[in-house]
N, C-alpha and C positions, 0 to 999 in steps of 0.2 A: 606484317606483324610477327614479332618474335614468339616462338613457342612459349618462353617463360611468361610472357604476357597473357597468353591464353590459359596456361596452367593455373595462374593465380585466380582465374574466374571459374574453374572447374571445381565442383564440389566432390568430396569424397573420392579422391583418387590417389593411387600409389604409382610413383613414377621410378622407372628403372632405366638407367642411362644417363649420360652426362651432357650430351649435345643440345643444351636447352636454349641456346641463343640462335638456332637455326630459323630462317624465315619460313612462315607458313602462310599460304595464300588460300588454300581450299582444303577440302576433305572429301574422301570418297569411300562409300561402303561397297563399291563393285570394282573388281579388278579390271573390268573391261573399260572403265571410265576413270583413268587416274590422270589428273592434271599436274603440272609441275608444282613442287613445294606443297604437297598434300599430305594430310594425315589419313592413314588407311584405317577404317573402322572394320573390325572383325564381326561378323555376325553369322548366325546359324540359320539355315534354311531347311525346308524339308528334305532336300537331296544334296546339301552341300554344307560345309563349314568353311568359311573363308579364311580360317586360320591355316588352311593348308596351302593357301596361295602365297604366304609370306616369302618362302624361298624363291619363288618365280617372279616376284615383284620387288624384291629387296633393293635392286639397282635403281628403281624408280622412286622409292619411298624411304624416307629417313625417320619416320615417326608411325607408331601403330597404336590404336586404341582397342584394347581387348577386355572382355569380361573377366572379372576376378576368378571365375570358376577354371579358367585355363592358365593359371599362375605358373605351375610346374612346367607347362610346355613353354610358356614365355621365358622362364629362367633358362631353359636350355637354348632358346633362340638368342637371348641376350649374351650367352657366352660365345656363340658362334659369331654373332654380328654386333661386335662391341661399339661400333659407331652409331647404332640404332637406339631410338628411344622408345621405350614401351610404357604406355599409360594404362593402368589397370583400374577397373571400376565395378561397383556392384550394381550401378544403376545407369545402364547404357543409354536407354531412351533420354534420361534427364541430361546426361552430358552431351549426347548428340544435339539436343535441343539448344544448350548453351553454345556450342560450337557453331551451329547454324545461325544463331543470332549475332555471334561475333564476327563470323567469316563471310556471310552471304548478305551483306548491307547493300550491294549494288543492285539487286534485282528490282527494287522499288522504282528505279530510274529507267527501267526498260519500258518500251511500248510493246505490250504483248496482246497478240490478236489470237483469241481462242476459238477453236471450231469444233462443234460436236454434232452428232447425228449418226445414223446407222451407216449411211453411204455418202461417199463424196468428200469426206474430210481431207483425205491425201491429195486429191487432185486440186482442191480449192487451195490447200496450203502452199503447193508448188507454184500455182498460178499467181498468188499474192506475193509470193517471195519473188518471183520474176518481174512482176510488176514494180515492186519496190526497188529492187536492185537496179532495174533499167532507168529508174529515176534517181539514182545516186545515193541510195540509202543501204547501209550495211544491214543485211537481214539474215537471222538464223531460222532454221526450221527444226522442229522436234515432232517426230511422229512414227508411223508405222514402217516406213521404208529405211530411214536413217536419221540421225542427229547431225546437223551440219551448219557451219557458220564460217565465213571467210575461207581459209584454206584447210579448215578441219573437217573431218568426216569420221563418224563412228556407226557401225552396224546397229541397227535398232533391235532391241529384245522385248521392248514394252511399248505400246503406243503411247502410253502416258507413264513415265517413270515414277517410282515412289517419291514421296515429298522431299525427302533428304537430298536424293540425287538429282531430282528436278532442280531444286534450288542451287545445288552446287553447280550444275551445267548452266544455268541461267546466269549465275554469278561469273562464271568463266567467260560467258558471252559479253557480259558487261565489261570486265576487264580488257577484253579484245575489241572494245569500242563498237559494239553491235548496237544499232539504233532501234530496230524492230525485231520481234521475235513472233513467228507464226507457230502456234502450238495446238496440235491435235489433242482434243480432250475426250478421252473414252468414258463411257458410262461407269466402267469400274473405277477409273480415276477419280471421278466425282463422287461416287458412292462410298469409296474407301478413304476419302480425304487426302488424296495424293496431290491435289492443287489447292489445298487449304492455305490461306494466308497470301496466295496471289491476287494481284489486282489486274484486271484487263482493261485495255483500251476499246476493244471491240469483242463482242461475242456473237458468233455466227452459228445459227441452227439450220442444219440442211434438210434433215427428215427423220422419221422414225418408223421403222418396221420390225417385224419380228426377228430378234437375235438376242443372244446371251440370256435366254430364259432359264437356262441351267443355273445362272447365277441370280438374276432378279426375280425369277418365279412368275411374275405377271407383267403385262404391259403397263399397267398403272405404275408399278414400282420402277420400271425401266424409264418411263417418262419423268417421273418425280426425280430420279437420279439426273437425267439430262437437263431438267429445268434449273438445277443448282448452278449451272454455269452462269446464268444472269446474276446471281447473287455476288459474283466476282468482279462485276463491272465497277470501275471506279467512278466517282462523281464526274458527270459529263460524259462518260462512256456510252457507246451505242450499240443496241442489239440489231443485227441484220438476220431477218428470219424468212424462211420459205414458207409462205402462207397457203400454198397449193396443198401442202402436207397437213393432214388433219391434226396431228399433234402440233406442228408448227403454228397452225391457225389459232389453236387453243392457247399456246404459249404467248403468241402474239397479243391476244385479247387479255391476258393476265398480266402482262408486263406494264409496269408503271414508270419505267425508265425511258430515256430517248431510244426510239426504235424506228427501223426502216424495214420495208417489206419487199420481197420479190416473188414473182410468179410468172406462170405462163397462162393461167386461166382467171384467177380472182383478180379484182382490182388491187393495185399495188403500186408502190413508187417506182419499182423497176420491173417493168412488164413489156415485152416485145409487141409491137404494133402488128408485125407478121414475121414468120420465120419459114425456112425450108431446109431441107436436107439433100445432099448429094453424097455419091461414093467419096468418102475421104474429107468431107468437109461440111459445115452448116453456116448458115447466115441468118441474121435477123436484123430488123430495124426497131429502134427504140427512141422514145421521146424522152429527153433528160432536160428537165427545166425549160421546156418550150422549143428545145433544138432537137431535130431529128438526127440520129446517128446510125451509121451502118456498121454492124459488128460482124466480123468474119472469124471462123475458128476451124481448126483442123480436127478438133474433137467431134465426134459423131454421137448422134442420139439425143433424145429429149433430156435425159438425166444430165448429160453434159451442158446443155443449155442452162439448167439450174446451176451447175458449177461455175459457169461464165458469169451468170447474173450475180451470184454471190461475190465472186472476185471483183466484178465491176462496182457492185454496191459497196463493198468494202473500200475500194480504191476511192471512189467518189466521196464517201463519208469523210475520208482522211483529207480531202482537198488536193488529191494528187491531180497531175495534169491528164485531162481525159483522152486528147489525141494520142499521147504517148501510151497511155493505158491501153487504148484499142490496138496500137501496134504491137503491145506486148502480148495481148490476147491472140491477135492474129498469127503471131510467129511461135507461140506456145505449142509444143508437140506432145504434151501430155506426160504421164509419169509411167515409169516401168511397171508393167503388169496391171495397168488400168486401161482397158481397151486398147492394148498395145498391138499395132499391126506389125508383126514380126516378119511376115512375108506377104505379098499380094493376097488379100482375101483370108489371112490366117490371123486370128486375134487371140490374145492371152488377156484374161480379166480376173480379178480378185473376187468376182461375185460369189458369195458363199451364202446367201441369204435368198429366200423365195423372191422378194421384190427386186434385189439386185440382179438375180438371174434373168428375171422377166424383163427388166429394163435394157440389160445387155442384148438379150435376143430382139427385142423390139428395135433397139437402134440399128441393128443389121438389116431388119426389114426395112425400116426408114431409109437406109442407105441404098435401097434397091437391090439388094441381093435376092436372087430368086429361090435359092436353096441353102438351108443353114444346117450344118452338122455339128452337134454338140458333144463335148467330152466334159464330164463332170462327176463329182462324188459329194459326199458329206464328211466333215471331220468326225472322229470318234470322241466319245466322253463329252459330247456337247449336246445341245437341244436336240432331242430324238424326234420330237413332234413336227420338226420342219422338213423331215426327209421325205414322206409322201407328198408334201406340198411342192417340193422341188422337182419331184418326179412329174406331178401334174402339170406344172409350168413347162417343163422340157417337152412334154408330149403335145402341149397347146401351141408352143411357139417355135419348135425346131422340126426340121423334117426327119431327122434321124439322130438318135442319141446313143453314145456309149457311156453307160454307167460304169464308174471305175473308182479306184481308191483315191482319197484325198490324203488325210493324215489320220489313218484308223486309230492310232494310239493303242490302247489296251483292248479295244473291241475287235470282234471278228469282222474282217473286211467284207466277207460275203453276207454276213448278216445285215451290215449297214446297206449294202447294195440292194438287198431283198426288201428292205424297209422303203428305200427310194421307189422300187419297182412298183409297189402298191398304188402309188399315185398315177401311174401311167394310164391313159384311156385308149391307147392304140398299142400295136405291136411293132412300131418302128424304132426299136431299141435293142441293144444286147448289152449283157454284162461282160466286161473284161476286167478282171481285177488288177492285172498288171497295167499300170497307168502309162508306160512307155508303149506297150503294144496297142493300147487303146487309142492313143495319139497317132501312131503309125497308121492304123486302120482308118481313122478319120481322114488323114492327109490323103490316103490312097483313094478314098471315096470322092474327095473334091476333084471334080473332073471338068470344070469350066470356070471362066472368070466370074460368071454370075453367082458362083457357089462360095459360101464362106464357111471357115471352120472356127469354132469358138471353143477354147479351152479354158474352163472357168474353175474357180475355186482357190488357186494358190497364187496367181499373180506374180508378185516379186519374190516369193519365198524361194529358198535355195535347198530345201530339205523335204524329206517325208519322214513322219513320226510313226514308228511301229511299237508294238508292245514291248520289244526287247531291243530296240535299236533306233537310231536316227541316221537316215542315209542322204547323202547329197542328191538332190533331185532338182533340176531347173527346167521348167516347162520350156523356156526359150531355147536352151541347148538341145533338148531332146527334139524339138521341131527341126533345128538345124541338121541334127544327125540324121533324122529320118528322111528329110528332103534330099540329102546327099546319097542315100542309099536307094531313093526311088528312081 
């Protein structure tokens, strides 16, 4: 579409520049996600003004949409970059809405699978992506780890992007002939309207446990936010729900759409007849429409059985080939930072909630490890009430714990650790604020093949956030370095 054609539909704008017949295919309000032939939209956040990024991205973008308040700065830029077009507006949200309507028309043609829940979203999304790709479908994924489709890959900075950028990236997927998109849908994304106007082919509900109460305040509010995902289902769409989870069971009973259930305990559509765990794998038998199927996975722990059942249920509901689906499940190695075994008996997991930590520790017990050494902390400026709960779970399910720093942000790291310490019911722990040193000590303590080390809380993250700095820190790399020194 020509820029001039878009300009004719934009209300109350002033245009500076002459290159009005350039092709425009997309728009971006984030310099980290710029697609070809994009309009760059200048916005101001708490800690940034994207006006400052114009010199850095001028080789990628020929057109900029800027609030009128920055007119003087724009005039300076227009003198420097005479081949660029600057669109000035007093009503940025309205103009962005018009641009979205004009440019992002392809997203309605995508088959979007939305996944929500406190835990499991990332693993399920990558499993479903693998299943779809191995049956010949082009599939994209948008979530906590990264945004990816075909040969494109971008680092993730929000589990669920804001509505404008989400539509922009979905539309780019459509232009690149993606058939399915697996979308992690956070409670923040649902509560703040980031996924408004999207329609889902499938909506998966994994579980709900204590998290994000600094934002939602109560579990009831948290549940109400999560339940909004089902309102996005298109006509004929299907909900796939974990009914062993109390909130999932409640959601399932309330739903009036097409729905399928999965569980390990309650009667449900997808329920194993029997299952067992070994080190490095799990197996279960399931009856699917009168046919018994044997399912194998290298993902360990009960919580991962739920993840596998969610993936299997979604694939089955889409009418995919089940034998091929089971092959994909069997060969799926998991996701970086999600119960990732980086060395024999050394696991890194994103678990940062009480329930997630308990499930991670229990999965190692189920895998027949006789001794479990835990390294964990809690993030600063987040729900403080969960800290002693995390400590209690650590004392109940690990043999020894190192309480350390996660992302303390503007809080005192020692104060956070002391709050975690209140939950311990034994003395089998110590506080080591330096996360690298805590990991090193844990690895030294691991003395046999029957012992496991679990490093929890950061998973795939590549940094630590302190009050005055953000430093590069990768748990996987620290483990490698420490083992080389041992």
